Every structure is written in structure tokens, then in C-alpha cells.
N, C-alpha and C positions, 0 to 999 in steps of 0.2 A: 555268336561268331560261328558261322557254319563252314566257311572256307578261309584259308589262310593264304595271303599273298604278300610278297615282299621282294626287296632287292638290296644290292649293295649301294654304297654311296655314289659311285660313278654311273650306276645303271647297267653295267656290263653283265651282271649276273642277276637273274630273276628266279624266284622259286614260288611254288604253290602246293597246296594240299587241299583236297576236296573235303577233308574231314575236320571237325572241330578239335581243338586241343584236348588231351586227356586231363591235363592240369597245367598250372602255371606256377613256377617256383622261382624264388630269389636265391641264387647260389652265392655263398660267401667264400668258396674255396679259393686257395691261393692261385690256382691255375686260372680260374675265371677272372680274378682280380688282375692278373698279368695280361690276359687276353683282351679284356675290356678296357684296360688302362684306367679302371675305376675301382671302387670298393666292392662291387658285386656285379653279377650279371642276372638279368631277368630272362628266363627261358620258358618257352611254351613246349611242353612235351607232346609230340604228335606221332602218330603211327607212320612208320617208314613206308608202308604200303600205300601207294598213291601219291607220295611226295615226289615232286619233280623239281629239279634245279637245272637251269640251262645257262650257258655262257662260256665262251672260250677262255675266260680268265679264272674260272673256278679251280681252286687248288686246295690241297689239304696238308695237314701236319699231324703226325701221330705221336702220342706220348703214352705214359702209363698213368691212370687215374688213381685216386685214393684207394680204390678197390684192388689195385695191382693189375687190373685188366686194361687192355688198350682203349684209348680214347682218340678218335680221329676228328679233328676240328677242320671245318671247311670255311674258306674265305676267298675273297676276290684278290687275285695276285696283282691286279692293277691299282686298286685304291686301298687295299688292306682290310676292308670291312669283314669282321667275323660274322658268319651267316648262320651256321648250324653245326651241331656236334653229334657224332655217332658214338654211343657208349656201349662197349661190349658187355658191361654189367647189366644193361637193359636192352637185350636184343629185340629188334623190331620197332624200336622207339628212337626218335631223334629229338634233340633239344634245339629248338629254333630261337635265335636271339631276338627278343621282343623289339628292340630298337630298330630292327631292319624291316619290320612290318610296314605295309602300305599305310595302315592306320593303327599305330601303336597305342593310341588313346583308349582303345577298347580292351586293353589288357587289365586283368584284375588278379594280382598274385594271390595264391592260395596257401603258400607255405614258404618257410625259409630253410635252406639247407646249409650244412657246414657252418653253423652258427659259432662254433668254437674258433673259427678262423676270421670271424667278422672283425672289421676295424672298430676300435673302441669309440670312435666318433660317429658311427652309424647307428641311428635309432631304428631298432627292429620292432615291428608291430607284434607284440607278444600275445595279441588276441588270435594270431594265426599259429598253426603248428610250427614249432622250431626244432630242428634236429641238429645235434652237434656233429 
């Protein structure tokens, strides 16, 4: 995967990055569970440099993450699709939601994060690194 392209559900917001992801992680934190409406979120970590998001309905919401530092989550204000996250704990890196990719089938998770918050009914691939 050399470039990353994706959009929200309604197609109002599109994004792209000319660079491949640094890594792909499955996040089990309670914030990702609430934002995704599911048990976890699959995120591609990409460099912010070169990343472009376009669309008049792009909005954001800021909270504090588990690190205590700000986390800004970007989404489409029209359809509600979560698109990517800016983490102050990881300056210069964005977490792009894998489900919004043009071709999400190419994603191959490399680790699990916040495993202590994982739902007990979720099977975690323990052959991958897991961080509480």
C-alpha cells in the first residue's frame, strides 16, 4: 500500500496521503469503542505531512486521551463517519480509520492497543503484540 485514499459514508469528505502507513493497530480503548459504535477501531498510523482532507462537512471534536493530552477526532458532520484522529501524544502522526479507506481489504493489523479495555467477547490475536 503506497498511497492511502478514503472518504466518509456520504462522500462529502475525501482524504488522501501519498505515503504508506507507519503501522496498523487495533485500538480497544473506551473512546474508540464509543466513537466506532463497536468493540474496537482499526487505525492506520500515517504521517500528517502530506495528508489532505477536503470537504465542507469536515468537523472535529476534542477530548483528552488516556495520556492526558488532547485528542482531536475528525468526522463528517453530514453523515457522522469518523475519519481520522490527531493525537497530541504522537505529534506529526494521524490515526486514519481503516473502515473509511477506498479499499479496506488491504489492511493488515500489526498490533493491539489498550487490551485491558477490550470487551471480553472479542478474540484478540495473541500472535500480535498486545499492549494494555
